[in-house]
C-alpha positions as CSV (number, residue, x, y, z in Angstrom):
1,X,117.4,97.8,92.2
2,X,115.9,97.9,88.7
3,X,112.1,97.4,88.7
4,X,112.3,94.5,86.2
5,X,115.2,92.9,88.1
6,X,113.1,93.0,91.2
7,X,110.0,91.5,89.5
8,X,111.9,88.7,87.8
9,X,113.9,88.0,91.0
10,X,110.7,87.6,92.8
11,X,109.4,85.4,90.0
12,X,112.7,83.4,90.3
13,X,111.9,82.7,94.0
14,X,108.4,81.3,93.3
15,X,107.8,77.9,94.7
16,X,105.0,75.3,94.3
17,X,104.1,71.7,94.3
18,X,104.7,68.3,92.6
19,X,103.8,64.7,92.0
20,X,104.0,62.8,88.8
21,X,100.7,61.1,89.4
22,X,98.8,64.2,90.5
23,X,100.0,66.9,88.0
24,X,97.8,69.7,86.8
25,X,98.3,72.2,84.1
26,X,97.2,75.8,84.8
27,X,94.0,76.1,82.8
28,X,91.0,78.4,83.1
29,X,88.3,77.0,85.4
30,X,85.2,78.2,87.3
31,X,85.1,75.1,89.5
32,X,86.8,76.8,92.5
33,X,84.1,77.5,95.1
34,X,83.8,81.0,96.4
35,X,83.0,79.9,100.0
36,X,86.5,78.4,100.2
37,X,88.2,81.7,99.6
38,X,89.2,84.8,101.6
39,X,89.9,87.9,99.5
40,X,93.4,88.9,98.7
41,X,95.6,92.0,98.0
42,X,98.0,92.7,95.2
43,X,100.0,95.4,93.5
44,X,99.2,96.8,90.0
45,X,100.4,97.9,87.6
46,X,103.9,96.5,87.1
47,X,104.9,99.8,85.5
48,X,104.1,102.9,87.4
49,X,101.6,104.1,88.5
50,X,101.5,101.3,91.1
51,X,98.8,101.0,93.8
52,X,97.4,98.4,96.2
53,X,94.2,96.6,95.3
54,X,91.8,94.1,96.9
55,X,90.3,91.3,94.9
56,X,86.8,90.2,95.9
57,X,85.9,86.6,95.1
58,X,82.2,87.0,95.4
59,X,82.0,89.7,92.7
60,X,85.2,88.8,90.9
61,X,86.1,92.5,90.9
62,X,88.9,94.5,92.4
63,X,89.0,97.8,94.4
64,X,91.8,100.3,94.6
65,X,92.8,100.8,98.2
66,X,95.7,103.3,98.1
67,X,96.0,106.6,96.3
68,X,99.8,107.3,96.4
69,X,100.1,108.8,93.0
70,X,101.3,105.4,91.9
71,X,104.3,105.4,94.3
72,X,103.8,102.1,96.1
73,X,107.0,99.9,96.4
74,X,105.9,96.9,98.6
75,X,103.6,95.9,101.4
76,X,102.8,93.3,104.1
77,X,99.7,92.1,105.8
78,X,99.0,91.6,109.5
79,X,97.9,88.0,109.8
80,X,95.8,88.8,112.9
81,X,93.5,91.6,111.7
82,X,94.3,92.3,108.0
83,X,96.0,95.7,108.6
84,X,98.5,96.6,105.9
85,X,101.9,98.3,106.0
86,X,103.3,99.7,102.8
87,X,106.2,101.7,101.6
88,X,105.9,104.5,99.0
89,X,108.1,107.0,97.3
90,X,108.0,110.6,98.7
91,X,108.7,113.9,97.1
92,X,112.2,114.2,98.6
93,X,113.6,111.3,96.7
94,X,113.2,108.8,99.5
95,X,110.4,106.4,100.6
96,X,108.2,106.4,103.7
97,X,106.2,103.8,105.6
98,X,102.4,104.0,105.7
99,X,99.7,102.1,107.7
100,X,96.4,101.2,106.2
101,X,94.2,99.8,108.9
102,X,91.5,97.3,108.1
103,X,88.8,97.8,106.7
104,X,91.0,100.0,104.5
105,X,89.3,103.4,104.9
106,X,92.2,105.7,105.1
107,X,96.0,105.3,105.1
108,X,98.2,107.3,107.5
109,X,101.9,108.2,107.3
110,X,103.7,106.6,110.3
111,X,107.4,106.8,109.4
112,X,108.8,109.7,107.4
113,X,112.2,108.9,106.0
114,X,112.9,112.1,104.0
115,X,115.7,111.4,101.6
116,X,116.4,107.9,102.9
117,X,114.6,104.9,101.4
118,X,112.5,103.0,103.9
119,X,111.0,99.7,102.5
120,X,110.0,96.1,103.2
121,X,107.9,96.7,106.3
122,X,107.1,93.5,108.1
123,X,104.7,92.9,111.0
124,X,105.8,91.0,114.1
125,X,103.4,88.1,114.7
126,X,102.0,90.0,117.7
127,X,101.0,92.8,115.3
128,X,102.4,95.4,117.7
129,X,105.8,95.8,116.3
130,X,107.2,96.3,112.8
131,X,110.6,95.9,111.2
132,X,111.6,97.8,108.0
133,X,114.8,98.3,106.0
134,X,116.4,101.8,105.7
135,X,119.0,102.8,103.2
136,X,120.6,106.0,102.0
137,X,120.5,104.6,98.4
138,X,117.6,104.8,96.0
139,X,115.3,101.8,95.8
140,X,116.4,101.3,92.2
141,X,120.1,101.1,93.2
142,X,121.8,97.7,93.0
143,X,123.6,98.7,96.2
144,X,120.6,99.2,98.4
145,X,120.7,95.8,100.1
146,X,124.4,96.3,100.9
147,X,123.6,99.6,102.6
148,X,120.5,98.6,104.5
149,X,119.8,98.7,108.2
150,X,116.9,96.9,109.9
151,X,114.9,99.3,112.1
152,X,112.3,98.4,114.7
153,X,109.1,100.5,115.3
154,X,106.5,100.2,118.1
155,X,103.1,100.4,116.5
156,X,101.3,100.9,119.8
157,X,103.5,103.8,121.0
158,X,104.1,105.0,117.4
159,X,107.9,105.4,118.0
160,X,111.1,104.0,116.6
161,X,112.7,101.7,119.2
162,X,115.9,99.8,119.9
163,X,113.9,96.6,120.3
164,X,117.0,94.4,120.5
165,X,119.1,97.1,122.1
166,X,120.3,98.2,118.6
167,X,119.3,98.7,115.1
168,X,120.8,96.0,112.9
169,X,123.4,97.3,110.4
170,X,124.1,95.7,107.1
171,X,121.0,93.6,107.4
172,X,118.2,92.8,104.9
173,X,115.2,90.5,104.5
174,X,114.2,90.4,108.3
175,X,111.9,87.5,108.9
176,X,110.2,86.7,112.2
177,X,109.7,83.1,113.3
178,X,106.0,82.1,113.5
179,X,105.6,82.8,117.2
180,X,107.9,85.8,117.1
181,X,110.7,84.2,119.3
182,X,113.5,84.7,116.7
183,X,114.4,87.1,113.9
184,X,116.4,85.8,110.9
185,X,118.0,88.1,108.4
186,X,120.6,88.2,105.7
187,X,123.8,90.0,106.6
188,X,126.0,91.5,104.0
189,X,129.2,92.1,106.0
190,X,130.3,89.4,106.8
191,X,128.0,87.6,104.4
192,X,125.7,85.1,106.0
193,X,122.3,84.3,107.5
194,X,122.0,85.4,111.1
195,X,119.3,84.3,113.7
196,X,118.9,86.2,116.9
197,X,116.4,86.0,119.8
198,X,114.2,88.8,121.1
199,X,117.0,89.9,123.5
200,X,119.5,90.4,120.6
201,X,121.5,87.2,121.4
202,X,122.9,85.4,118.4
203,X,121.4,81.9,118.1
204,X,123.0,81.0,114.8
205,X,125.2,82.4,112.0
206,X,125.4,80.7,108.7
207,X,128.3,82.3,106.8
208,X,129.9,81.5,103.5
209,X,129.2,82.3,99.9
210,X,127.7,78.9,99.2
211,X,124.7,79.9,101.2
212,X,122.0,81.5,99.2
213,X,120.2,84.5,100.5
214,X,117.0,82.5,100.7
215,X,115.7,81.1,103.9
216,X,112.4,80.3,105.5
217,X,110.8,79.3,108.8
218,X,108.9,76.1,109.1
219,X,105.4,76.0,110.7
220,X,107.0,76.9,114.1
221,X,109.9,78.7,115.6
222,X,111.9,75.5,116.1
223,X,112.3,74.7,112.4
224,X,114.4,76.7,110.0
225,X,115.3,76.1,106.4
226,X,117.9,77.5,104.0
227,X,119.3,76.7,100.6
228,X,122.9,76.1,99.6
229,X,124.5,75.8,96.2
230,X,127.5,73.8,95.1
231,X,128.9,73.0,91.7
232,X,129.0,69.3,90.7
233,X,130.2,68.2,87.3
234,X,129.9,71.8,86.1
235,X,126.2,71.9,87.2
236,X,124.6,73.9,90.0
237,X,123.1,71.7,92.7
238,X,120.8,73.3,95.2
239,X,120.2,71.6,98.6
240,X,117.6,72.2,101.2
241,X,118.9,72.2,104.8
242,X,116.8,71.9,107.9
243,X,117.8,73.2,111.3
244,X,116.2,72.2,114.6
245,X,116.9,75.4,116.6
246,X,116.3,73.9,120.1
247,X,119.0,71.3,119.6
248,X,121.2,73.0,117.0
249,X,120.8,69.9,114.8
250,X,121.4,70.2,111.0
251,X,120.0,67.8,108.5
252,X,119.3,67.7,104.7
253,X,115.8,67.9,103.5
254,X,115.7,65.6,100.5
255,X,112.9,65.6,97.9
256,X,112.7,63.5,94.7
257,X,113.5,65.9,91.8
258,X,115.3,65.3,88.5
259,X,119.0,65.7,88.3
260,X,118.9,69.0,86.3
261,X,116.1,70.6,88.4
262,X,116.9,73.3,90.9
263,X,115.0,74.2,94.1
264,X,114.4,78.0,94.3
265,X,112.5,78.4,97.6
266,X,109.8,77.1,99.9
267,X,106.9,78.2,102.1
268,X,105.1,76.3,104.8
269,X,101.4,76.2,105.4
270,X,100.6,77.7,108.8
271,X,98.2,75.0,110.0
272,X,99.3,71.9,108.1
273,X,102.4,69.8,107.6
274,X,102.6,70.9,103.9
275,X,105.1,73.0,102.1
276,X,105.2,74.7,98.7
277,X,108.6,74.1,96.9
278,X,109.5,76.1,93.9
279,X,111.6,74.3,91.3
280,X,113.3,75.5,88.1
281,X,113.3,72.9,85.3
282,X,117.1,73.6,84.8
283,X,119.7,76.2,85.3
284,X,119.3,77.1,81.6
285,X,115.5,77.8,81.8
286,X,113.7,80.6,83.6
287,X,110.5,78.5,83.8
288,X,109.5,77.3,87.3
289,X,107.0,74.8,88.5
290,X,105.5,74.4,92.0
291,X,105.1,71.2,94.1
292,X,103.4,70.5,97.3
293,X,105.3,68.3,99.7
294,X,103.5,66.5,102.6
295,X,105.9,66.2,105.6
296,X,103.8,63.4,107.2
297,X,103.5,61.3,104.1
298,X,107.1,62.2,103.2
299,X,106.3,62.7,99.5
300,X,105.3,65.2,96.8
301,X,101.5,65.0,96.6
302,X,100.7,67.6,93.9
303,X,102.4,69.4,91.1
304,X,101.6,72.5,89.1
305,X,103.8,72.5,86.0
306,X,104.0,74.2,82.7
307,X,107.4,74.7,81.0
308,X,106.2,77.9,79.4
309,X,105.6,79.8,82.7
310,X,107.4,80.8,85.8
311,X,105.2,80.6,88.9
312,X,105.9,81.9,92.4
313,X,105.3,84.7,94.9
314,X,102.7,82.4,96.4
315,X,100.5,82.8,99.4
316,X,98.7,80.1,101.4
317,X,95.0,80.6,102.5
318,X,94.3,80.1,106.2
319,X,92.6,76.8,105.4
320,X,95.6,75.5,103.5
321,X,93.3,74.5,100.6
322,X,94.2,77.4,98.3
323,X,97.3,79.1,96.9
324,X,97.4,82.3,95.0
325,X,100.6,82.9,93.1
326,X,102.2,85.1,90.5
327,X,102.9,83.8,87.1
328,X,104.7,84.9,84.0
329,X,104.0,83.4,80.6
330,X,106.9,83.2,78.2
331,X,105.1,81.9,75.1
332,X,102.0,84.2,75.2
333,X,101.5,87.8,74.1
334,X,101.2,88.9,77.7
335,X,104.4,90.5,78.8
336,X,103.5,91.3,82.4
337,X,102.9,89.1,85.4
338,X,99.5,87.7,86.2
339,X,97.9,86.4,89.5
340,X,96.3,83.0,89.5
341,X,94.8,80.7,92.1
342,X,95.3,77.0,92.7
343,X,92.6,74.9,94.4
344,X,94.5,72.0,96.0
345,X,91.4,69.9,96.8
346,X,90.1,69.9,93.2
347,X,93.6,70.4,91.7
348,X,92.5,73.1,89.3
349,X,94.1,76.5,88.6
350,X,92.9,79.7,86.8
351,X,94.1,83.2,86.2
352,X,92.3,86.0,88.1
353,X,94.2,89.3,87.5
354,X,96.4,90.6,84.7
355,X,99.4,93.1,85.0
356,X,99.6,92.4,88.8
357,X,102.1,91.0,91.3
358,X,102.8,90.3,95.0
359,X,99.5,88.6,96.0
360,X,98.7,88.0,99.6
361,X,95.6,86.4,101.2
362,X,93.8,88.4,103.8
363,X,93.1,86.6,107.1
C-alpha cells in the first residue's frame, strides 16, 4: 500500500458534524479551555522518519515517545490505561509489534514477525488481548489486505493464541464491539463484512460488492452500522444501515444531506448519543466536512465545513465535548496533513500540529 494512498484513504474516511444553523469554519482560536482536554498521541512526520508523539495541552508542546529509527507504521491506544501498541518495520523486511506501557518510559518488542508484515494492532476492550494483521506481503503492497490473516495475542501470558479456536484467514480491519462481545472484520474471500462472537460463532455475514469496507459499532455491542453504495441516475448514492444485533433487525439510518453529498464514515461517542458523520461534498470533490448527529434529537446539531479542506481521522474525548481530527488543506501552501481540535461546546476549531496524522486522545 503506497504511503500517500494510505494517508489519503484515511483522509477520505474522515467524518464530522453538521447543521445549517450551527456551522463553524475552522479558524485559529485560543478560546478552548485547557481543563477540558486530555492529551493526545499522533504520528509525525508523514514522510519517514515517522515516530509517535504526545501533545500536551498545558504547555502546547509535543514530546517524542518512540525511537524506532523512523519506522512506525500505525498504533492503537488502550482506552483503560493509555498503553500503546504499535507496529514498526524491522531489519528483515517485515514489521513487528511493540508495546509502550503508560507512562511511556520504554517500549518492548512483544511480537517478532521476521520477514512477515505485522500491523494494525488493536486492544480488546478488556486490555488483556490484542488482535493484529499478518501478511507475507510488504506493507506498501496493494495486495496486503488480500493476503492478511487476523491473529490473536494474550498480553497477560505474552503468547499468540487461538482465541476463537482459529486464526482468521483473509481478514482485515478487525474491530471489537464496545463491550468485547463480538468481533467484526472485512473478509476478502468471499467478500463481505463478518461478525463473530467470542466463541467463533458467526453472528452475521454481509456479502456483496455493494457493501463498502467501512463499518462501525455504535455505543454498545447491540448496534452495528455499515455503508452501502448504489448507482442512481449515474450518481453514487451511499446509505447508512443500522443493525440491531440481538434481534437481527435491519433499518436505514437516514440523515438530511444534499443530493450530491456522500457519507464516508461515522464514529460514535462512547458516553453520549452522538455520532460524527463524515460527508464528501460530491463524488467529484475530495473535500470533506464533518457533522454531529444527535440520536435523541434525531437531527444534525453541529457542522464543521470548509470546501477547501478534507477532515477526518477523528477521535472523541472521554467527555464527548472535544474532537481532534486530521485535516488536509487543498488551497494552502501546506502539502501535508495537520491535526486540529474542535470544541463542540463553544463551536470553535483550531490547528495544533503540522505534518502529522492519526491523532488519538489518551484516556
